[in-house]
N, C-alpha and C positions, 0 to 999 in steps of 0.2 A: 504494500500500500504506500501511497505517497503521503507527504506531510499535510496535504490539503484536508481541511476539516469541513469544507462546504459540501453541497450536494454532489453526488457522482455525475448526475445529468441535470442540465437545466436547458430547457427550450423556451425561447422567448418569441412569441408571435410568429412562429415559423409558417411560411407559405410555400407550397410547391404546386405548380400548375402544369398540366399537360394540355397544350392548346388552350381552350377556354375552360377546361374542366379542372376544378380545384381538387387535388388529391389530399393536400393538407391545407387547411383554411384557418390560419391564425392560431396554431397550436402552441399553448404554453403549458409546461409541466416541469416538475422536479422529481428526481429519484434520490432519496437519501441513502446514506451508507448503511449496508446491511439489510435493506428492505427487499421483500419479495413483492413485486407489483404485477398484477394481472392487467393486461390490455386486451379488451374483448371488442368484437365488432363483427358485423356480417362481412361476407366477401365484397371487396370493393370499397370498404370503409376508409382505407388508407393505411392499414397496418404495415404492409410491406414497404410502402414509401417511407413511413416513419423509421423503420429499421434501417433502411438504406441511408437516410439522413443521419442517423445516429453513428453509423460506422464510416461515414464519409464517402460512401459509394454513390450517393446522390447529393446534390447541392440545392438548398432552398433558394428561392428567388427573393425572399424577404425573411427577416428575423435572424436569430442567432441560435447556434447549437454549441453548447458549452459542455465539454467532457472533462471532469476532474479539474475544473478551474481554467481549462484552456479553450478558447473560442476556436473551433475547428472549421467554422463556416467558410473561410476563404483560404485555408491552408493549401499548400501545394501537395502533390502526391508524395513527395519525399518527406515533407514535414508531417504528413498524416501517419506515416509508417509506425513510429513509436507509439502513437495513440492507438492505432488499430491492434497492436500487439497486446494491449491491455483490455481489449474487448473480445470476449469469447463468444462464439456462435454455435448454437445447437440447432440442427436442422431436422425437419420432418422426416426426410428420407435418408438421413445419416451422412450422406456424401463421403463415404469412405472410399479409399483407393483399393480396388479389388486385387491389384498386383502386389500390394504391400501387406506385410503382416500387421497384426494388431499393434505391436510395439512400434513398428515403422510408421503407421498412421498417426499414433499419438506423438511420436518424435518429430513429425514433419514441421510444425511451427518452430520448434527449437532448432532444427537443422537450418531452416531459413534464417533464423535470427543469429546463426553462427556459433551456437553453443558447442563446446568440445564434445566428442563422442562419449567419453566416460561419464561426464556430467549429465549428458543427455540421457544415457541409459539409466542412471540412478533416478533421475526425475521421472522417467517413464514408468519405472517399476513402482515408484512411490504412488503415482497416480492410478496405475492399474490395481494396486492393492486397495486404494481408496474406493474404487468403483466395483471391487469384488471380482476382478478378472486377471489377477496376477498369474494364474495358471494358463491363460490364453495368449500370452505375449507373442508366441511364435505361430499362432493360428492365423489363417487367412479369413477375411470377412465372409466368404461364401459358406464357411462352416459354422457361422454364428447364427443364433436366433435374432429376431428383431430387437428384443430387449437388450441382448448382449451388444448388438451393433450400436444401440443408442448409448449404452454405457461407455463404449469406446469413444463415441462422439463427445460425450461429456468430459471424459479424461483428456481428449485432444483440446477441447475448449478451455480446459483449466491449465494447459501446459505453460502458457505464458504468464501465469500468476495474474489473472485478470482482475480488474476492479469492477467489471460489469460483465454479466452473462446475458446474452440475448437468446431466448428460447423461442424459436419460430415454429409453432404448432408441433412441438417436440413429441407429443404423445398421440397425435392424430392417426398415425399408422399402426398403433399398438392395440392389442386386446386389453380389456378392462383390468385383468390381473397384472399384466405387465405395466400398464399405466400407473397403477398404484405403487409398484416397486420403483419406477423411475421418479415419481413425485416424491417418494420418501427419500430417495437418494439426493435429489435436489435440495430438500430440506436439510439433510445432513451436511451437504456442501455449504449451504448458507450458514448453518450454525458453526461449523468448524473453521471456515475460512473468512466468514464475515463478508462474502462477496454479494454485491447487489445483483438481483435477478429480475429481469423484465420478461414476463411470460406473455407471449403474443398467442392468442388462441380465440376460437369462436365457441369454446366449450366452457360454460359458466361453472360446471361441476369441477373442472380442473382448478379454476380460480378459487372456488369455495374451499378446496382441500389444502391449498398451499399458500395462497397470497395473503399478505397483510392488508393490502389496499387494492382497489380496482378502479380502472379508468375505462369508460365506455366511449368508443369511437364510432361516429356515424357521419358519413359524407364529409370526412376530413376534419371534423370538429369533435372535441371532447364534450359530450352532452351530459355526462354525469361522472362523478368520482367521489370516493370516500372509503371508509373502512368496509371490508367485505360484508361483515354481518349487518351493518346499517343498510347497505345497498340491497342485500338480499331481503331484509325485513321490510323495506319500504322503497322500492324503486320509484324514481320520480319522472321517468320519461317512458314513452311508448316503446322506444328502442330497447331499453333495459328490460322492461316487462316482457317483451317478445323473446329476448335472449334467456330470460329466466324461466320461460314456460317449461313446466315439468319439474322445477325445483320448489316452487311455492305451492302449498296445499290449496286445492280448490274443493268446493263442496261436491260430494257425490251427487249424482243425478237424482237419486231417490229422495234426497233432502232438498236439493235446489228446486225440484218440481213442486214442492209443497209450500214454498214461500208465497205469501199473499199480502195484499195491503192491510188486511185485518186478520186477527186470529187470537189464539189463546195467550201467546207469549211472543215477545220481540226477540229477534235473532240479530246479534251484532258480530261484525268481524273486527278483530283487534290485531294489529301488527305491533310487535314488541321487539326491543333491542336493548342489550346492555342491562342496566340496573332495573329497567321496567320489566324485563323478562324474569326477574327474580322475585317480583311482587306476588303475593297470594291473591291473584286477580279474582278468583271465584269467591273467596271470603269477602273481598272488598265489595263485590257486586251484591252479595247476599246481605251485607250490612246496610246497603242503601235500599234495596227492594223489600227486605224482610221475607224473601221467598228463596227457595233452593235454586241455585243456578247450575247449569250443566254444560260441560264441554262436549259439543256434539261432533266436532271434527277439528283437525289441525294438530299442532304440537310444537315443541321446541327443538332446536338444533344447536350446533356449536361451531364456531369458526375461530381458530386460534385462541381458544379459551373464552370467547365472547359469545354469550347466548343470544339467539334471535328466534323468532317464530311467528306463526300466524294461528290465531285461535278463533273458532266460531263458537260463540257462547249463547245459549238460550237462557234468557233472563228470568224465566219463571213468572213473568207478569207482562201484560200489555199496557199497563197504565202509562199514559204519555208523560206525566210528570216524573214518575220514577225512572222511566227510560231516559228522559232528558237529564236527570240527575246522575245516572250512571255515566252517560257520555261526558258530561261536564267534569265529573270526578276523574275519569280515566284519560281524558284527552291530553292533559299536560304530561302524562307519564308514558304515552305510547307514541309511536311514529305515525300511526294512522288508526282511525276508528270509524266504522260505518254501520248504521242501522240498515240491515238488508231487507227487513220486512217482518212478517209474522208467520209463525209456524204452529202446528198443533202441539199440545202438551206432551204427546207421546213420540215426538219426532226423534 
Protein backbone atom coordinates (compact mmCIF):
# COMPACT_ATOMS: atom_id res chain seq x y z
CA UNK A 1 0.00 0.00 0.00
CA UNK A 2 1.06 3.58 -0.53
CA UNK A 3 1.21 6.21 2.16
CA UNK A 4 -1.89 7.89 0.75
CA UNK A 5 -4.75 7.92 3.25
CA UNK A 6 -7.46 9.29 0.94
CA UNK A 7 -9.92 7.26 -1.13
CA UNK A 8 -8.51 4.59 -3.43
CA UNK A 9 -10.81 5.82 -6.22
CA UNK A 10 -12.41 9.19 -6.77
CA UNK A 11 -14.45 10.01 -9.87
CA UNK A 12 -15.58 13.59 -10.34
CA UNK A 13 -18.36 14.34 -12.85
CA UNK A 14 -16.99 11.82 -15.36
CA UNK A 15 -18.56 11.87 -18.82
CA UNK A 16 -17.93 9.47 -21.68
CA UNK A 17 -19.99 9.64 -24.85
CA UNK A 18 -20.04 7.52 -27.98
CA UNK A 19 -21.46 9.62 -30.79
CA UNK A 20 -24.46 11.27 -29.14
CA UNK A 21 -25.05 8.49 -26.62
CA UNK A 22 -23.82 9.02 -23.05
CA UNK A 23 -22.20 5.88 -21.64
CA UNK A 24 -21.24 7.74 -18.46
CA UNK A 25 -23.22 10.84 -17.69
CA UNK A 26 -21.65 12.89 -14.91
CA UNK A 27 -20.55 10.00 -12.66
CA UNK A 28 -19.13 10.96 -9.26
CA UNK A 29 -18.14 8.36 -6.67
CA UNK A 30 -15.49 7.37 -4.15
CA UNK A 31 -14.19 3.97 -3.07
CA UNK A 32 -12.56 3.94 0.35
CA UNK A 33 -9.69 1.73 1.43
CA UNK A 34 -10.72 -1.77 2.35
CA UNK A 35 -14.28 -1.43 1.03
CA UNK A 36 -16.12 -4.02 -1.00
CA UNK A 37 -18.51 -2.09 -3.22
CA UNK A 38 -21.06 -3.62 -5.56
CA UNK A 39 -21.85 -1.83 -8.83
CA UNK A 40 -25.02 -3.21 -10.37
CA UNK A 41 -26.96 -2.35 -13.48
CA UNK A 42 -28.61 -3.83 -16.52
CA UNK A 43 -26.72 -4.52 -19.74
CA UNK A 44 -25.85 -1.21 -21.38
CA UNK A 45 -25.96 0.74 -18.12
CA UNK A 46 -22.31 1.79 -18.50
CA UNK A 47 -20.55 -0.72 -16.24
CA UNK A 48 -17.91 -1.79 -18.78
CA UNK A 49 -17.14 1.80 -19.75
CA UNK A 50 -16.68 2.68 -16.09
CA UNK A 51 -14.16 -0.14 -15.65
CA UNK A 52 -12.22 1.00 -18.71
CA UNK A 53 -12.05 4.53 -17.35
CA UNK A 54 -10.80 3.27 -14.00
CA UNK A 55 -7.88 1.36 -15.50
CA UNK A 56 -7.09 3.99 -18.11
CA UNK A 57 -8.11 1.92 -21.15
CA UNK A 58 -10.71 4.57 -21.97
CA UNK A 59 -10.51 8.31 -21.41
CA UNK A 60 -13.44 10.43 -20.26
CA UNK A 61 -14.31 13.52 -22.26
CA UNK A 62 -15.01 15.45 -19.07
CA UNK A 63 -14.35 15.05 -15.36
CA UNK A 64 -11.48 13.47 -13.43
CA UNK A 65 -10.45 9.91 -12.57
CA UNK A 66 -8.21 9.83 -9.49
CA UNK A 67 -6.57 6.55 -8.42
CA UNK A 68 -4.75 6.51 -5.07
CA UNK A 69 -4.34 10.28 -5.18
CA UNK A 70 -3.09 10.43 -8.78
CA UNK A 71 -5.23 12.03 -11.49
CA UNK A 72 -4.89 9.56 -14.38
CA UNK A 73 -7.28 11.33 -16.73
CA UNK A 74 -4.62 12.75 -19.01
CA UNK A 75 -1.61 10.54 -18.29
CA UNK A 76 0.34 9.04 -21.18
CA UNK A 77 0.44 5.28 -21.70
CA UNK A 78 3.92 5.16 -20.18
CA UNK A 79 2.81 7.16 -17.14
CA UNK A 80 -0.21 4.86 -16.69
CA UNK A 81 1.81 1.64 -16.45
CA UNK A 82 2.77 1.85 -12.75
CA UNK A 83 -0.85 2.75 -11.89
CA UNK A 84 -2.25 -0.18 -13.87
CA UNK A 85 0.07 -2.58 -12.06
CA UNK A 86 -1.72 -1.68 -8.81
CA UNK A 87 -5.16 -2.45 -10.30
CA UNK A 88 -6.04 -6.16 -10.46
CA UNK A 89 -8.66 -7.43 -12.92
CA UNK A 90 -10.82 -10.54 -12.45
CA UNK A 91 -12.72 -11.53 -15.59
CA UNK A 92 -15.96 -13.42 -16.21
CA UNK A 93 -14.30 -15.93 -18.57
CA UNK A 94 -10.99 -16.15 -16.68
CA UNK A 95 -8.76 -15.02 -19.62
CA UNK A 96 -6.05 -17.56 -18.83
CA UNK A 97 -3.38 -18.48 -21.38
CA UNK A 98 -4.01 -22.11 -22.33
CA UNK A 99 -0.40 -22.78 -23.36
CA UNK A 100 0.96 -21.74 -19.94
CA UNK A 101 0.72 -23.57 -16.63
CA UNK A 102 -1.16 -22.22 -13.63
CA UNK A 103 2.09 -20.90 -12.14
CA UNK A 104 3.10 -19.27 -15.43
CA UNK A 105 -0.28 -17.58 -15.74
CA UNK A 106 -0.03 -16.13 -12.24
CA UNK A 107 3.60 -15.10 -12.83
CA UNK A 108 2.86 -13.23 -16.05
CA UNK A 109 2.29 -9.76 -14.48
CA UNK A 110 5.44 -10.19 -12.41
CA UNK A 111 7.46 -11.21 -15.47
CA UNK A 112 6.20 -8.16 -17.38
CA UNK A 113 7.19 -5.99 -14.41
CA UNK A 114 10.74 -7.41 -14.58
CA UNK A 115 10.75 -9.30 -11.29
CA UNK A 116 13.63 -11.84 -10.98
CA UNK A 117 12.66 -15.54 -11.53
CA UNK A 118 13.35 -16.74 -7.97
CA UNK A 119 11.39 -13.89 -6.42
CA UNK A 120 8.65 -14.46 -8.97
CA UNK A 121 8.35 -18.16 -8.12
CA UNK A 122 8.14 -17.48 -4.38
CA UNK A 123 5.38 -14.90 -4.88
CA UNK A 124 3.44 -17.22 -7.20
CA UNK A 125 3.50 -20.08 -4.70
CA UNK A 126 2.41 -17.73 -1.92
CA UNK A 127 -0.58 -16.62 -3.98
CA UNK A 128 -1.52 -20.13 -5.10
CA UNK A 129 -1.47 -21.21 -1.47
CA UNK A 130 -3.78 -18.31 -0.61
CA UNK A 131 -6.33 -19.38 -3.22
CA UNK A 132 -6.03 -23.08 -2.39
CA UNK A 133 -4.27 -24.23 -5.56
CA UNK A 134 -0.64 -24.79 -4.49
CA UNK A 135 -0.87 -28.38 -5.78
CA UNK A 136 -1.94 -27.17 -9.26
CA UNK A 137 1.08 -24.99 -10.01
CA UNK A 138 2.27 -27.11 -12.96
CA UNK A 139 -1.22 -27.92 -14.28
CA UNK A 140 -2.55 -26.41 -17.52
CA UNK A 141 -5.89 -24.52 -17.51
CA UNK A 142 -7.66 -27.13 -19.65
CA UNK A 143 -7.45 -29.57 -16.73
CA UNK A 144 -9.08 -27.18 -14.25
CA UNK A 145 -12.73 -26.69 -13.31
CA UNK A 146 -14.39 -23.30 -13.77
CA UNK A 147 -13.98 -22.47 -10.09
CA UNK A 148 -10.30 -23.43 -10.15
CA UNK A 149 -9.75 -21.26 -13.22
CA UNK A 150 -11.31 -18.31 -11.42
CA UNK A 151 -9.06 -18.93 -8.41
CA UNK A 152 -6.08 -18.74 -10.75
CA UNK A 153 -7.50 -15.49 -12.14
CA UNK A 154 -7.77 -14.09 -8.61
CA UNK A 155 -4.19 -15.12 -7.80
CA UNK A 156 -2.97 -13.46 -11.00
CA UNK A 157 -4.93 -10.29 -10.17
CA UNK A 158 -3.20 -10.18 -6.77
CA UNK A 159 0.30 -10.72 -8.16
CA UNK A 160 1.13 -7.02 -8.39
CA UNK A 161 0.06 -6.29 -4.79
CA UNK A 162 -2.92 -4.21 -5.99
CA UNK A 163 -4.66 -1.47 -4.06
CA UNK A 164 -7.81 -2.06 -6.14
CA UNK A 165 -9.45 -5.22 -7.50
CA UNK A 166 -11.97 -4.85 -10.32
CA UNK A 167 -14.20 -7.91 -10.51
CA UNK A 168 -16.08 -7.89 -13.82
CA UNK A 169 -19.01 -10.37 -13.57
CA UNK A 170 -16.52 -12.78 -11.98
CA UNK A 171 -19.16 -15.33 -10.91
CA UNK A 172 -21.58 -15.13 -13.86
CA UNK A 173 -20.11 -18.21 -15.57
CA UNK A 174 -20.09 -20.33 -12.39
CA UNK A 175 -22.64 -22.61 -10.78
CA UNK A 176 -24.21 -21.51 -7.47
CA UNK A 177 -22.00 -23.66 -5.22
CA UNK A 178 -18.80 -22.48 -6.92
CA UNK A 179 -20.05 -18.89 -6.79
CA UNK A 180 -20.35 -19.18 -3.00
CA UNK A 181 -16.77 -20.43 -2.75
CA UNK A 182 -15.40 -17.63 -4.93
CA UNK A 183 -17.26 -14.96 -2.99
CA UNK A 184 -15.92 -16.40 0.28
CA UNK A 185 -12.40 -16.28 -1.18
CA UNK A 186 -12.81 -12.63 -2.17
CA UNK A 187 -13.98 -11.81 1.34
CA UNK A 188 -10.88 -13.53 2.74
CA UNK A 189 -8.66 -11.59 0.35
CA UNK A 190 -10.33 -8.34 1.43
CA UNK A 191 -9.86 -9.16 5.13
CA UNK A 192 -6.28 -10.40 4.86
CA UNK A 193 -4.89 -7.83 2.44
CA UNK A 194 -7.18 -4.85 3.01
CA UNK A 195 -7.56 -4.46 -0.77
CA UNK A 196 -10.50 -2.44 -2.08
CA UNK A 197 -12.81 -4.49 -4.32
CA UNK A 198 -15.29 -3.17 -6.87
CA UNK A 199 -17.73 -5.92 -7.84
CA UNK A 200 -19.34 -5.20 -11.21
CA UNK A 201 -22.39 -7.41 -11.64
CA UNK A 202 -26.04 -7.58 -12.65
CA UNK A 203 -26.75 -10.05 -9.83
CA UNK A 204 -28.01 -8.39 -6.66
CA UNK A 205 -27.62 -11.67 -4.79
CA UNK A 206 -23.84 -11.43 -5.28
CA UNK A 207 -23.85 -7.90 -3.89
CA UNK A 208 -26.01 -8.98 -0.94
CA UNK A 209 -23.55 -11.65 0.09
CA UNK A 210 -20.26 -9.77 -0.13
CA UNK A 211 -20.55 -5.99 -0.49
CA UNK A 212 -20.52 -3.32 2.19
CA UNK A 213 -22.06 -0.72 -0.10
CA UNK A 214 -23.93 -0.77 -3.41
CA UNK A 215 -24.11 1.63 -6.35
CA UNK A 216 -26.93 1.28 -8.90
CA UNK A 217 -26.05 2.39 -12.43
CA UNK A 218 -28.70 3.19 -15.03
CA UNK A 219 -28.17 4.87 -18.41
CA UNK A 220 -24.74 6.13 -17.36
CA UNK A 221 -25.87 7.62 -14.04
CA UNK A 222 -25.73 6.45 -10.45
CA UNK A 223 -29.40 6.46 -9.52
CA UNK A 224 -29.06 5.01 -6.02
CA UNK A 225 -26.32 4.20 -3.54
CA UNK A 226 -25.99 3.27 0.11
CA UNK A 227 -25.36 0.42 2.55
CA UNK A 228 -26.50 -2.84 1.02
CA UNK A 229 -29.00 -3.61 3.79
CA UNK A 230 -30.63 -0.19 3.47
CA UNK A 231 -30.99 -0.46 -0.30
CA UNK A 232 -32.39 -3.98 0.00
CA UNK A 233 -34.83 -2.89 2.69
CA UNK A 234 -36.09 0.18 0.86
CA UNK A 235 -35.09 0.61 -2.80
CA UNK A 236 -35.83 4.14 -3.94
CA UNK A 237 -35.88 3.81 -7.72
CA UNK A 238 -37.72 1.62 -10.22
CA UNK A 239 -34.36 0.41 -11.57
CA UNK A 240 -33.29 -0.85 -8.16
CA UNK A 241 -36.66 -2.45 -7.49
CA UNK A 242 -36.41 -4.26 -10.82
CA UNK A 243 -32.91 -5.55 -10.05
CA UNK A 244 -34.07 -6.67 -6.60
CA UNK A 245 -37.00 -8.64 -7.92
CA UNK A 246 -36.86 -12.07 -6.34
CA UNK A 247 -34.91 -10.92 -3.28
CA UNK A 248 -37.64 -8.92 -1.54
CA UNK A 249 -40.63 -10.85 -0.15
CA UNK A 250 -43.95 -10.37 -1.94
CA UNK A 251 -47.35 -11.50 -0.70
CA UNK A 252 -48.41 -14.96 -1.85
CA UNK A 253 -51.27 -14.81 -4.32
CA UNK A 254 -53.73 -16.49 -1.95
CA UNK A 255 -53.27 -13.60 0.50
CA UNK A 256 -52.96 -10.78 -2.05
CA UNK A 257 -56.22 -11.87 -3.69
CA UNK A 258 -58.10 -11.32 -0.40
CA UNK A 259 -57.06 -7.68 0.07
CA UNK A 260 -60.08 -5.36 -0.17
CA UNK A 261 -60.89 -1.70 0.61
CA UNK A 262 -62.87 -2.81 3.64
CA UNK A 263 -62.67 -5.85 5.91
CA UNK A 264 -62.07 -7.22 9.39
CA UNK A 265 -58.50 -6.01 9.85
CA UNK A 266 -55.96 -3.76 8.18
CA UNK A 267 -52.87 -5.24 6.54
CA UNK A 268 -49.65 -3.19 6.48
CA UNK A 269 -46.29 -3.64 4.80
CA UNK A 270 -43.30 -2.54 6.86
CA UNK A 271 -39.72 -2.28 5.54
CA UNK A 272 -37.09 -2.20 8.28
CA UNK A 273 -33.33 -1.78 8.43
CA UNK A 274 -30.74 -1.59 11.18
CA UNK A 275 -32.00 -0.69 14.66
CA UNK A 276 -35.64 -0.69 13.49
CA UNK A 277 -35.31 -4.35 12.51
CA UNK A 278 -34.45 -5.18 16.13
CA UNK A 279 -37.61 -3.59 17.55
CA UNK A 280 -40.45 -5.81 18.91
CA UNK A 281 -42.80 -4.55 16.19
CA UNK A 282 -45.68 -6.91 16.93
CA UNK A 283 -45.66 -5.95 20.61
CA UNK A 284 -45.56 -2.25 19.66
CA UNK A 285 -48.56 -2.70 17.35
CA UNK A 286 -50.52 -4.64 19.96
CA UNK A 287 -49.82 -1.94 22.53
CA UNK A 288 -51.48 0.60 20.25
CA UNK A 289 -54.44 -1.42 18.98
CA UNK A 290 -55.13 -3.55 22.03
CA UNK A 291 -55.60 -6.47 19.63
CA UNK A 292 -53.33 -9.40 18.72
CA UNK A 293 -51.22 -8.60 15.63
CA UNK A 294 -49.98 -11.34 13.30
CA UNK A 295 -47.05 -11.63 10.93
CA UNK A 296 -48.70 -13.09 7.83
CA UNK A 297 -45.65 -13.07 5.54
CA UNK A 298 -42.09 -11.78 5.15
CA UNK A 299 -39.13 -11.93 7.49
CA UNK A 300 -35.67 -10.62 8.34
CA UNK A 301 -32.31 -11.19 6.70
CA UNK A 302 -28.77 -10.06 7.36
CA UNK A 303 -26.05 -8.28 5.36
CA UNK A 304 -22.60 -7.80 6.88
CA UNK A 305 -24.14 -8.04 10.35
CA UNK A 306 -26.86 -5.48 9.58
CA UNK A 307 -30.46 -6.76 9.70
CA UNK A 308 -33.08 -5.78 7.15
CA UNK A 309 -36.43 -7.12 6.11
CA UNK A 310 -39.99 -6.72 4.91
CA UNK A 311 -42.93 -7.68 7.12
CA UNK A 312 -46.61 -8.00 6.26
CA UNK A 313 -48.57 -7.51 9.49
CA UNK A 314 -52.30 -7.99 10.09
CA UNK A 315 -53.23 -5.47 12.78
CA UNK A 316 -56.18 -7.30 14.29
CA UNK A 317 -58.41 -4.25 13.81
CA UNK A 318 -59.85 -2.17 11.01
CA UNK A 319 -60.48 0.92 13.17
CA UNK A 320 -59.14 3.88 11.12
CA UNK A 321 -57.89 5.79 14.17
CA UNK A 322 -55.94 2.83 15.52
CA UNK A 323 -54.52 2.04 12.08
CA UNK A 324 -53.43 5.68 11.71
CA UNK A 325 -51.88 5.55 15.19
CA UNK A 326 -49.86 2.45 14.25
CA UNK A 327 -48.58 4.11 11.07
CA UNK A 328 -47.68 7.30 12.94
CA UNK A 329 -45.83 5.33 15.63
CA UNK A 330 -43.85 3.08 13.26
CA UNK A 331 -43.10 5.58 10.47
CA UNK A 332 -40.07 7.24 12.14
CA UNK A 333 -38.47 3.87 12.83
CA UNK A 334 -39.00 2.19 9.46
CA UNK A 335 -37.67 2.84 5.97
CA UNK A 336 -41.16 2.45 4.49
CA UNK A 337 -44.66 1.64 5.71
CA UNK A 338 -47.85 1.20 3.68
CA UNK A 339 -51.44 0.25 4.48
CA UNK A 340 -52.25 -2.30 1.78
CA UNK A 341 -55.96 -2.65 2.54
CA UNK A 342 -58.07 -5.01 4.59
CA UNK A 343 -58.18 -8.78 4.89
CA UNK A 344 -60.36 -11.35 6.67
CA UNK A 345 -59.51 -12.22 10.27
CA UNK A 346 -58.40 -15.75 9.32
CA UNK A 347 -56.02 -14.78 6.50
